[in-house]
C-alpha positions in Angstrom: 16.6 -4.5 -3.6 15.6 -2.2 -0.7 14.7 -3.2 2.8 11.3 -2.5 4.2 12.8 0.1 6.5 14.4 1.9 3.5 11.0 2.0 1.9 9.5 3.3 5.1 12.1 6.1 5.4 11.5 7.0 1.8 7.8 7.1 2.4 8.2 9.4 5.4 10.4 11.8 3.5 8.2 11.9 0.4 5.1 12.2 2.5 6.6 15.2 4.3 7.5 16.8 0.9 4.0 16.0 -0.4 2.4 17.9 2.5 4.7 20.8 1.9 3.6 20.8 -1.7 -0.1 20.8 -0.6 0.6 23.8 1.6 2.2 25.6 -1.3 -0.8 24.9 -3.6 -3.1 26.1 -0.9 -1.1 29.3 -0.3 -1.3 30.0 -4.1 -5.1 29.9 -3.9 -5.4 26.8 -6.1 -7.3 24.8 -3.5 -10.7 25.6 -2.1 -10.4 25.1 1.7 -13.9 26.3 2.0 -15.3 23.4 0.0 -12.6 20.7 0.6 -10.9 21.6 3.9 -7.1 21.5 4.3 -5.5 20.0 1.2 -2.9 18.0 3.2 -5.6 16.6 5.4 -7.7 15.7 2.4 -5.0 13.7 0.7 -3.8 12.2 4.0 -7.4 10.8 4.4 -7.3 9.4 0.8 -3.9 7.8 1.5 -5.2 6.3 4.8 -8.1 4.8 3.0 -5.8 3.2 0.5 -3.5 1.8 3.2 -6.4 0.5 5.2 -7.6 -1.3 2.1 -4.2 -3.1 1.8 -4.1 -3.9 5.5 -7.6 -5.5 5.5 -7.2 -7.3 2.1 -5.8 -10.5 3.6 -8.4 -10.6 6.4 -6.1 -9.9 9.3 -4.0 -7.1 10.7 -0.3 -7.8 11.3 1.5 -6.0 14.1 4.1 -4.6 11.6 1.3 -3.0 9.6 0.0 -1.3 12.7 3.6 -0.2 13.6 4.1 1.4 10.1 0.7 3.1 10.2 1.5 4.6 13.6 5.0 5.6 12.5 3.8 7.3 9.3 0.8 9.2 10.7 1.6 9.7 14.3 -1.1 7.3 15.6 -0.8 5.1 18.7 -3.0 2.2 17.8 -2.4 -1.3 19.2 -3.3 -4.2 17.0 -6.5 -5.0 18.9 -7.5 -1.3 18.7 -7.0 -1.1 15.0 -8.8 -4.4 14.5 -11.7 -3.0 16.5 -11.7 0.3 14.6 -11.7 -1.5 11.2 -14.5 -3.9 12.2 -17.3 -3.6 9.7 -15.5 -1.0 7.6 -14.1 -3.4 4.9 -17.1 -3.1 2.7 -17.2 0.7 3.0 -13.5 0.9 2.2 -14.0 -1.1 -1.0 -17.3 0.4 -2.0 -17.8 2.0 -5.4 -18.2 5.4 -3.8 -14.9 5.0 -2.0 -13.2 4.0 -5.3 -14.8 6.9 -7.1 -13.6 9.2 -4.4 -10.0 7.9 -4.9 -10.1 8.3 -8.7 -11.8 11.7 -8.4 -9.3 13.0 -5.9 -6.3 11.9 -8.1 -7.9 13.6 -11.2 -8.5 16.8 -9.1 -4.9 16.8 -7.9 -3.6 16.2 -11.4 -5.7 19.1 -12.7 -4.2 21.4 -10.0 -0.6 20.2 -10.0 0.4 17.2 -12.2 3.8 16.9 -10.3 2.1 16.7 -7.0 -0.3 14.1 -8.4 2.8 12.0 -9.4 4.1 12.4 -5.9 0.8 11.1 -4.5 0.9 8.1 -6.9 4.4 7.4 -5.7 3.2 7.5 -2.0 0.5 5.0 -2.9 3.1 2.7 -4.6 5.4 2.9 -1.6 2.5 2.2 0.7 1.6 -0.9 -1.3 5.1 -2.2 -1.1 5.5 -1.5 2.6 2.2 -2.9 3.7 2.5 -6.0 1.5 6.0 -6.8 2.8 5.3 -5.9 6.5 3.7 -9.2 7.4 6.3 -11.4 5.8 4.3 -12.6 2.8 1.9 -11.4 0.2 -1.4 -13.1 -0.1 -3.3 -13.4 -3.4 -5.9 -11.0 -1.9 -3.2 -8.4 -1.2 -1.8 -8.8 -4.7 -5.2 -8.2 -6.2 -6.0 -5.3 -4.0 -2.6 -3.7 -4.7 -3.2 -4.0 -8.5 -6.6 -2.5 -8.1 -5.3 0.5 -6.0 -2.5 1.1 -8.5 -5.1 1.1 -11.3 -7.4 3.5 -9.3 -4.6 6.1 -9.0 -3.4 6.0 -12.6 
């Protein structure tokens, strides 16, 4: 059994490698920056949406969740700032269009580079583990959200 910090270190390393893979795909000309923007930024946004869904699933934001979000993406949110930023977004994060965007982005990535798609799925899985463990317990809502997210990226 790994500690949450070991999962976090693994996430950071795999996320860095994922971004390098995105850069390589883009350099090969297999990604339309004109239509979709920077590939790394595109998938970072998708990953953030997934993580924010986990964070908001139980109805409150734990300090450790904020700490890991900041550590992974270079943010400087305080818990009250993140609470305020998320206010009113829960429905949009869980909307059908947001879920379709997630599944479409994974399908697109798989079509371009199946190995990179697998790396993205692994990042999602690690995110689920880290965020669910970060507040010390996993609520029923978090379990259901994690199951849904894992299904969306498969």
